[in-house]
ZAMARGU-4260 file (C-alpha; in steps of 0.2 Angstrom, whole numbers, plus 5000, padded with zeros to 4 digits):
<rodrens>
0) 4896/5004/5077 | 4912/5000/5067 | 4915/5011/5052 | 4917/5003/5035 | 4920/5008/5017
5) 4905/5007/5005 | 4913/5014/4989 | 4928/5022/4982 | 4924/5035/4969 | 4931/5034/4952
10) 4944/5048/4948 | 4936/5066/4948 | 4942/5083/4950 | 4941/5089/4968 | 4944/5107/4972
15) 4956/5107/4957 | 4966/5092/4965 | 4969/5076/4955 | 4961/5060/4962 | 4969/5043/4960
20) 4958/5031/4949 | 4952/5016/4959 | 4938/5004/4954 | 4921/5005/4962 | 4919/4993/4976
25) 4902/4987/4983 | 4897/4987/5001 | 4899/4971/5011 | 4896/4966/5029 | 4914/4959/5033
30) 4926/4960/5047 | 4938/4974/5051 | 4955/4974/5042 | 4970/4970/5052 | 4983/4965/5039
35) 4986/4963/5020 | 4993/4949/5010 | 5003/4954/4995 | 5007/4942/4981 | 5021/4939/4976
40) 5031/4944/4991 | 5047/4943/4980 | 5050/4941/4962 | 5064/4943/4949 | 5060/4951/4932
45) 5069/4956/4916 | 5070/4974/4912 | 5054/4979/4903 | 5043/4964/4908 | 5028/4965/4919
50) 5022/4957/4935 | 5003/4958/4941 | 5003/4960/4960 | 4987/4955/4970 | 4982/4961/4987
55) 4970/4954/4999 | 4964/4962/5015 | 4962/4950/5030 | 4954/4952/5047 | 4961/4945/5064
60) 4955/4928/5059 | 4964/4928/5043 | 4948/4929/5033 | 4946/4940/5017 | 4939/4957/5020
65) 4929/4965/5005 | 4924/4983/5003 | 4943/4988/5004 | 4952/5001/4993 | 4969/4997/4987
70) 4982/5011/4983 | 4998/5005/4974 | 5015/5014/4975 | 5034/5010/4971 | 5043/5017/4986
75) 5062/5013/4982 | 5063/5012/4963 | 5065/4997/4951 | 5050/5001/4940 | 5033/5008/4939
80) 5016/5002/4944 | 4998/5006/4939 | 4983/5009/4950 | 4978/4991/4947 | 4995/4983/4953
85) 5003/4980/4936 | 5022/4982/4939 | 5034/4986/4925 | 5052/4982/4928 | 5065/4996/4926
90) 5083/4998/4930 | 5093/4982/4934 | 5096/4980/4953 | 5089/4973/4969 | 5075/4983/4977
95) 5070/4978/4994 | 5052/4982/4999 | 5049/4993/4985 | 5032/4988/4979 | 5019/4994/4992
100) 5000/4993/4993 | 4989/5003/5005 | 4973/4995/5010 | 4960/5007/5016 | 4944/5002/5025
105) 4935/5017/5033 | 4947/5027/5042 | 4959/5013/5045 | 4974/5009/5033 | 4986/4994/5032
110) 5001/4991/5022 | 5011/4977/5014 | 5027/4978/5004 | 5036/4966/4991 | 5054/4965/4985
115) 5059/4965/4966 | 5075/4960/4958 | 5078/4967/4940 | 5090/4957/4929 | 5095/4960/4911
120) 5091/4943/4903 | 5083/4927/4906 | 5092/4910/4907 | 5085/4892/4904 | 5071/4884/4914
125) 5077/4879/4932 | 5062/4877/4942 | 5043/4880/4943 | 5033/4888/4957 | 5014/4885/4960
130) 5004/4898/4968 | 4996/4896/4981 | 5009/4884/4988 | 4996/4877/5000 | 4977/4878/5001
135) 4964/4871/5013 | 4947/4866/5005 | 4931/4858/5011 | 4925/4843/5001 | 4920/4847/4983
140) 4928/4864/4986 | 4938/4873/4972 | 4955/4882/4971 | 4963/4890/4955 | 4981/4887/4954
145) 4994/4896/4944 | 5012/4890/4938 | 5027/4900/4934 | 5044/4894/4927 | 5060/4903/4933
150) 5078/4902/4928 | 5092/4899/4941 | 5092/4918/4945 | 5074/4917/4949 | 5069/4927/4934
155) 5052/4923/4928 | 5051/4915/4910 | 5036/4921/4900 | 5026/4912/4887 | 5027/4894/4894
160) 5013/4882/4893 | 5010/4871/4908 | 5002/4853/4910 | 4993/4850/4926 | 4991/4833/4936
165) 4988/4826/4953 | 5001/4818/4963 | 5000/4808/4979 | 4983/4807/4987 | 4975/4809/4970
170) 4958/4814/4976 | 4947/4826/4965 | 4951/4833/4948 | 4961/4847/4940 | 4958/4856/4924
175) 4970/4860/4910 | 4970/4878/4917 | 4974/4873/4935 | 4957/4873/4943 | 4957/4860/4956
180) 4940/4852/4962 | 4942/4843/4979 | 4934/4825/4980 | 4923/4820/4995 | 4937/4811/5004
185) 4947/4821/5017 | 4966/4821/5017 | 4981/4829/5008 | 4983/4830/4989 | 4998/4835/4979
190) 4996/4847/4964 | 5009/4846/4950 | 5014/4856/4935 | 5027/4854/4921 | 5031/4864/4906
195) 5023/4856/4890 | 5035/4845/4881 | 5047/4844/4896 | 5049/4830/4909 | 5058/4841/4922
200) 5057/4851/4932 | 5041/4849/4942 | 5032/4862/4952 | 5021/4856/4967 | 5008/4862/4979
205) 4998/4854/4993 | 4980/4854/4996 | 4972/4849/5013 | 4954/4843/5011 | 4945/4845/5028
210) 4928/4847/5035 | 4935/4860/5047 | 4947/4871/5038 | 4960/4878/5050 | 4963/4896/5052
215) 4980/4901/5046 | 4990/4916/5051 | 5003/4917/5037 | 5004/4931/5025 | 5016/4937/5013
220) 5026/4954/5012 | 5031/4966/5025 | 5017/4974/5034 | 5012/4988/5046 | 4998/4999/5051
225) 4996/5017/5055 | 4983/5031/5052 | 4979/5035/5034 | 4987/5052/5036 | 5002/5045/5044
230) 5004/5032/5030 | 5003/5044/5016 | 5015/5056/5024 | 5027/5043/5023 | 5024/5038/5005
235) 5023/5056/5000 | 5041/5058/5005 | 5047/5041/4998 | 5039/5043/4980 | 5042/5062/4978
240) 5030/5077/4979 | 5022/5075/4962 | 5019/5056/4960 | 5004/5054/4972 | 4988/5063/4966
245) 4977/5059/4981 | 4962/5048/4985 | 4944/5049/4989 | 4932/5037/4997 | 4916/5035/5007
250) 4913/5029/5024 | 4897/5024/5033 | 4896/5033/5050 | 4889/5027/5066 | 4873/5036/5063
255) 4870/5027/5046 | 4875/5042/5036 | 4889/5043/5023 | 4905/5053/5025 | 4916/5057/5011
260) 4935/5057/5014 | 4947/5066/5002 | 4966/5066/5003 | 4974/5080/4994 | 4993/5083/4993
265) 5001/5099/4986 | 5013/5114/4990 | 5008/5128/5001 | 5006/5145/4992 | 4999/5155/5007
270) 4993/5151/5024 | 4985/5160/5039 | 4975/5155/5055 | 4959/5153/5045 | 4964/5148/5027
275) 4976/5138/5017 | 4980/5140/4999 | 4989/5126/4990 | 4993/5120/4972 | 4988/5101/4972
280) 4999/5089/4964 | 4997/5087/4945 | 4988/5104/4945 | 4992/5122/4940 | 4978/5131/4948
285) 4977/5134/4967 | 4964/5128/4979 | 4958/5136/4995 | 4954/5127/5011 | 4945/5135/5026
290) 4954/5131/5043 | 4945/5131/5060 | 4950/5130/5078 | 4948/5111/5077 | 4959/5109/5062
295) 4974/5098/5067 | 4991/5104/5060 | 5005/5091/5061 | 5019/5092/5068 | 5010/5099/5083
300) 5013/5118/5085 | 5021/5121/5068 | 5016/5136/5058 | 5012/5133/5039 | 5023/5143/5028
305) 5023/5145/5009 | 5034/5132/5000 | 5029/5118/5012 | 5023/5101/5005 | 5007/5096/5014
310) 4994/5083/5014 | 4976/5089/5017 | 4963/5077/5024 | 4945/5083/5023 | 4929/5075/5029
315) 4913/5081/5019 | 4924/5095/5012 | 4929/5101/5030 | 4947/5101/5033 | 4952/5090/5048
320) 4971/5088/5046 | 4985/5097/5037 | 5001/5087/5038 | 5017/5095/5034 | 5027/5082/5023
325) 5043/5093/5020 | 5047/5110/5026 | 5053/5123/5014 | 5072/5124/5017 | 5073/5143/5015
330) 5060/5147/5028 | 5061/5133/5041 | 5071/5143/5053 | 5057/5157/5054 | 5045/5145/5062
335) 5037/5145/5079 | 5045/5130/5088 | 5036/5124/5104 | 5049/5121/5118 | 5062/5133/5110
340) 5072/5142/5124 | 5071/5161/5121 | 5089/5163/5125 | 5095/5150/5112 | 5095/5162/5097
345) 5088/5148/5086 | 5105/5138/5088 | 5097/5122/5092 | 5101/5121/5110 | 5084/5121/5118
350) 5080/5111/5133 | 5066/5101/5123 | 5065/5094/5106 | 5047/5098/5099 | 5038/5083/5091
355) 5043/5081/5073 | 5058/5093/5074 | 5077/5091/5076 | 5090/5103/5081 | 5109/5106/5078
360) 5122/5120/5081 | 5125/5122/5062 | 5107/5122/5055 | 5096/5127/5069 | 5079/5120/5071
365) 5072/5110/5056 | 5059/5097/5052 | 5066/5080/5055 | 5060/5069/5040 | 5066/5053/5050
370) 5054/5055/5064 | 5036/5053/5067 | 5030/5045/5051 | 5031/5026/5054 | 5023/5024/5071
375) 5005/5020/5074 | 5000/5034/5085 | 4990/5043/5071 | 5004/5055/5066
</rodrens>
């Protein structure tokens, strides 16, 4: 039986670790998530202004999937974002794939990214964009449209009032707020929007009214998939050690019970073969985790050392995975590296490169931050 999320818990203190606040989601019998649609995929904002991002998880047939939890991050600068996807523009510049959303369903996670350009000021109205740009509806179906005016640099102009109308193939009705209701006749309808008091420019969108809506495969944003621990290892590096406070969610298992998953980032204080003590992000007190022979340490074969930044994944409060995000520079050469030749004197000339490690004559063996975090093999 496929696992599925049934709820995400609102922020609580977990073993002294901070938990990201995410709204409570209800259970729903939907398909399995395969990708995420992030809107808008690209936007230009003036410093200090905001943009509300939306994300929708989709299955292999491009149908919406509910009971999915979304985690929002800014990976490459340009501003800040809240846990609900509200982005505030920061320093002027171009930021490619900086807004990231992680959609979590059970033990599966999918990501999508969007780009942001931040400018210092806004010019005059140049064009209007309507979202969604296309839609397919059954007869008498409804679709809410939104309009946004932009200057010639594609910077969004706030405070505009829009007038909605139907263009070619005028079947159905549209309200003053942009809510379109399809007629009973099938065919193509053009939706139009202008700024109140202006004759130009005109924004447009297309609606197809059909009794058998086609399945589309287009989604916005850059996407990828990986295991949950692999994704957050990557984000933990990108956004810095203190920015992500962790997450908690519940999963219905194959026997009908409920498993609680917790993702807790922090810095190692002490470690042994049976226990791990860390200071979770955003906390001052330490937390102790019991390790068993079945605990997975990533990269494989690496010994935990004080000063390492790690991500701890627990299921029902039992540690399943401890992933090393960044090794302490002052202690990394004292580690046990699988495949290291005894005659190498730690000079990086072993016959094999251990998973997740790099070597060099000058620095010896060290954790390679460019390896092992973007694939889909569960790392």
